[in-house]
C-alpha positions in Angstrom: -12.3 19.4 -14.2 -10.6 16.0 -14.4 -12.6 12.9 -13.8 -12.1 11.4 -10.3 -9.4 8.8 -9.7 -9.7 5.7 -7.4 -8.4 6.5 -3.9 -9.7 3.6 -1.8 -12.2 0.9 -1.6 -13.9 0.6 1.8 -15.1 -2.4 3.7 -16.9 -2.1 7.1 -15.8 -4.9 9.5 -16.7 -6.1 12.9 -13.2 -7.0 14.0 -10.6 -4.6 12.5 -7.5 -6.4 13.9 -8.6 -9.9 12.6 -9.4 -8.5 9.2 -6.2 -6.6 8.9 -4.3 -9.8 9.7 -6.2 -11.6 7.0 -5.4 -9.1 4.3 -1.8 -8.8 5.4 -1.2 -12.5 5.7 -3.2 -13.9 2.7 -2.6 -11.1 0.2 0.7 -9.7 1.6 -0.7 -6.2 1.7 1.1 -3.6 3.8 -0.8 -1.4 6.3 0.1 2.2 5.2 -1.9 4.0 7.9 -4.1 3.6 10.9 -6.3 6.3 12.5 -9.6 6.9 14.3 -12.2 9.6 13.5 -15.0 10.8 15.7 -16.9 14.0 16.4 -20.0 15.7 15.2 -18.8 16.4 11.7 -17.8 12.7 11.1 -21.1 11.5 12.6 -23.1 13.8 10.4 -21.0 12.8 7.3 -21.6 9.1 7.8 -25.2 9.6 9.1 -24.5 7.6 12.2 -25.2 9.4 15.5 -22.2 9.5 17.8 -20.1 7.5 15.3 -16.5 6.7 15.9 -14.5 4.9 13.2 -11.2 3.0 13.6 -9.5 2.8 10.2 -6.7 0.8 8.6 -5.5 1.6 5.0 -3.7 -1.2 3.1 -1.7 -0.7 0.0 -3.2 -2.5 -3.0 -1.1 -1.0 -5.8 -3.0 1.7 -7.5 -5.5 2.2 -4.7 -6.0 1.6 -1.0 -8.3 -0.9 0.8 -9.9 0.9 3.7 -11.0 -1.3 6.5 -13.2 0.4 9.1 -14.7 -0.7 12.4 -17.6 1.5 13.6 -18.9 2.2 17.1 -21.8 1.9 17.3 -21.9 -1.0 14.9 -24.8 -1.6 12.6 -26.5 -4.7 11.3 -24.7 -7.2 9.0 -25.0 -6.2 5.4 -22.7 -8.8 3.8 -24.1 -10.7 0.8 -23.0 -14.3 0.4 -23.8 -14.5 -3.3 -22.5 -12.2 -6.0 -26.0 -12.1 -7.7 -27.7 -10.6 -4.7 -28.7 -7.0 -5.3 -26.3 -4.7 -3.5 -23.6 -7.4 -3.3 -20.1 -6.0 -3.3 -16.7 -7.5 -3.8 -13.1 -6.4 -3.9 -11.0 -7.4 -7.0 -7.3 -8.1 -6.7 -5.0 -9.3 -9.5 -2.3 -11.9 -9.2 0.1 -13.2 -11.8 -0.5 -16.9 -11.2 -3.9 -17.8 -9.8 -3.2 -21.5 -9.6 -0.1 -20.9 -7.4 -2.0 -18.4 -5.3 -4.8 -20.9 -4.8 -2.3 -23.7 -3.9 -0.7 -21.5 -1.3 -3.9 -20.3 0.4 -4.0 -21.2 4.1 -6.4 -24.0 4.9 -8.7 -21.6 6.9 -9.5 -19.4 3.9 -12.9 -20.3 2.3 -13.3 -20.2 -1.5 -16.4 -20.4 -3.6 -14.7 -22.8 -6.0 -11.3 -23.7 -7.4 -9.9 -21.2 -10.0 -12.0 -21.2 -13.1 -11.6 -19.9 -16.7 -14.6 -17.9 -17.8 -16.1 -17.8 -21.3 -14.1 -14.6 -21.9 -10.9 -16.4 -21.0 -10.4 -14.7 -17.7 -9.1 -16.8 -14.8 -11.0 -16.0 -11.6 -11.3 -17.3 -8.0 -13.5 -15.9 -5.2 -12.4 -16.1 -1.6 -14.1 -15.0 1.6 -12.4 -12.8 4.2 -13.1 -13.6 7.9 -16.3 -11.5 7.8 -17.6 -13.2 4.6 -16.8 -10.3 2.4 -16.1 -11.6 -1.1 -12.7 -11.0 -2.7 -12.3 -11.8 -6.4 -8.9 -12.9 -7.5 -8.2 -12.3 -11.2 -5.2 -13.6 -13.0 -3.5 -10.6 -14.6 
């Protein structure tokens, strides 16, 4: 059997439409599909009684970003610092991080300006509208 390949990276959100707009506007990602899932099999699979999920898949090159809004919604699980156990972040590559940073809309929060790490990698962390961390890496 072949090892698995990346298919999507999922982020649970409170407001699907606002978050889709953010990823479309800030990162220029295209929505490739939208759909809803409900029913007993889905609720059992996600272990949320009576769950319904509204999904949007965005094209991120080699994989998809899956944004999902659940009903019923759960409690907030976002971590505001990358060193918190269980913290998650999405990593996206750009070819010019300084240009990307300069062109960010004013309403987009960042953890710092672009930085060069000890390994020579240029990185920048931004927060989406729901405080999920997105690491921008200069390819």
